[in-house]
C-alpha positions in Angstrom: 93.0 101.3 116.4 91.7 103.2 113.2 91.2 101.3 110.0 90.9 104.2 107.8 92.6 107.5 107.1 90.8 110.2 109.5 90.0 113.5 107.7 91.9 116.6 109.1 88.8 117.6 111.2 89.5 114.5 113.6 93.2 115.6 114.3 93.4 116.4 117.6 93.5 120.3 118.1 97.1 120.0 120.0 98.6 118.1 116.9 97.7 120.7 114.4 100.5 123.1 113.3 99.8 126.9 113.5 101.6 128.2 110.6 101.2 128.5 106.8 97.9 126.8 105.3 100.5 124.6 102.9 102.1 123.4 105.9 99.2 122.3 107.4 98.2 120.6 104.1 101.3 118.4 104.2 101.1 117.4 108.0 97.3 116.3 107.4 97.9 114.7 103.9 97.2 111.0 103.9 98.7 110.4 100.4 101.0 107.4 100.3 103.8 109.8 99.7 104.0 113.5 100.6 106.8 115.9 99.4 107.7 119.1 101.4 110.2 121.0 99.2 111.6 124.4 100.8 114.7 126.4 101.1 116.6 126.7 104.2 114.7 127.9 107.3 111.3 127.0 105.3 109.9 124.9 108.0 110.7 121.5 106.8 111.9 120.1 110.0 108.9 121.3 111.9 106.4 119.8 109.4 108.5 116.5 109.9 107.9 116.7 113.7 104.4 117.6 113.6 103.4 114.9 110.7 105.2 112.3 112.9 103.4 113.2 116.3 100.3 113.4 114.7 100.2 109.8 113.1 101.6 108.5 116.3 98.8 109.7 118.4 96.3 108.3 115.9 98.1 105.2 115.7 99.5 104.4 118.9 101.9 101.5 119.5 103.2 101.5 116.1 106.8 101.9 115.0 108.2 104.9 112.9 111.2 105.5 111.0 113.1 108.6 110.6 116.0 108.9 108.2 118.6 111.3 107.4 121.6 111.3 105.0 124.1 110.5 107.5 124.2 110.0 111.3 126.0 113.4 111.8 122.8 115.4 110.7 120.9 112.7 112.6 122.7 113.6 115.8 122.2 117.4 115.3 118.3 117.0 114.8 117.8 114.5 117.4 119.9 115.6 120.2 121.8 119.0 119.8 120.0 121.2 117.2 122.3 124.3 116.7 119.2 126.4 115.9 118.0 128.1 119.1 114.8 128.9 117.5 113.9 125.0 117.0 113.8 122.2 119.4 115.4 118.6 118.6 112.8 116.2 117.9 113.6 114.8 121.6 112.6 118.2 122.8 109.6 118.5 120.7 108.3 115.2 121.7 108.8 116.0 125.6 107.0 119.5 125.1 104.1 117.7 123.7 103.7 114.9 126.5 105.2 112.0 124.7 107.7 111.3 127.7 110.5 110.4 125.2 113.3 108.0 126.3 116.1 108.1 124.1 118.1 104.8 123.6 121.3 105.8 121.7 122.9 102.2 121.6 119.9 100.9 119.5 119.2 103.9 117.6 115.4 104.8 118.7 113.4 106.9 120.9 110.7 105.4 122.9 107.6 107.4 123.5 104.2 106.8 125.1 102.5 106.4 121.5 105.3 104.0 119.8 108.8 103.7 119.0 110.9 105.9 116.5 113.8 104.1 114.8 116.9 106.3 113.1 118.4 105.3 109.7 120.8 106.5 107.6 120.3 106.9 103.8 124.1 106.0 103.3 123.5 102.7 105.4 120.5 100.9 103.9 121.3 97.7 105.6 120.1 99.0 109.0 116.6 99.3 107.3 116.4 95.7 106.7 113.4 93.9 108.5 111.7 97.1 109.7 108.1 97.2 109.1 106.8 100.6 110.2 103.5 102.5 109.9 105.5 105.7 108.6 108.7 107.1 107.3 110.1 110.5 107.3 113.1 111.1 105.3 114.5 114.6 106.3 117.0 116.0 103.5 115.9 113.3 101.3 117.8 115.1 98.3 120.8 114.0 99.8 120.0 110.4 99.8 119.9 107.8 97.1 116.6 106.6 95.4 117.1 103.3 97.0 116.5 105.1 100.4 113.1 106.2 99.1 112.3 102.8 97.6 113.4 101.1 101.0 110.9 103.5 102.9 108.1 102.5 100.7 108.8 99.0 101.2 109.1 99.4 104.8 105.7 100.8 105.3 104.1 98.9 102.7 102.9 96.1 105.0 101.4 98.3 107.6 99.5 100.3 105.0 101.6 103.5 106.0 102.9 106.8 104.6 106.3 108.3 103.5 107.0 112.0 104.1 110.0 113.6 102.0 111.4 116.7 103.3 114.4 118.8 101.7 115.4 121.7 99.6 115.2 121.6 95.8 118.8 120.8 95.0 119.3 117.1 93.6 115.9 115.8 93.2 116.2 114.5 89.9 115.1 111.0 91.1 111.9 112.4 92.6 110.7 113.6 89.2 111.7 110.4 87.6 109.9 108.4 90.3 
């Protein structure tokens, strides 16, 4: 197990995105909180997929948290992505050899390198007790500030990170925080 944040040069080639340099910078950031703001179709969800996969491979057998504003959006991104140009998270993990097993009832995906638990920004009670290595909050701008604070708290004990992805709509609390 790694005890330090590896430089980008140590990230496996298969886990590096092949897009814009700014996207690569976000995926390889080891800051406690990283923010990715872009318009619709800007690649934010893909960044989240790569960010999660990279860390799962560097820190196997850890738990991860993926949050969405509501369970409806979570269902779309995880299982039934309406965008034919983009895989669901489950499909992305399968395409990269993680052999994901979806556990709908308990709200998580089990992979070769750890477990990914899903939560809603509208239901912070479901986050209680989780201690995870990293948290990705997709469409964070539609979540309350309490969701970000909960993600920071849930990753603190494991010395982890938080990735925020969203469009620049309601981001006043980010500027204040």
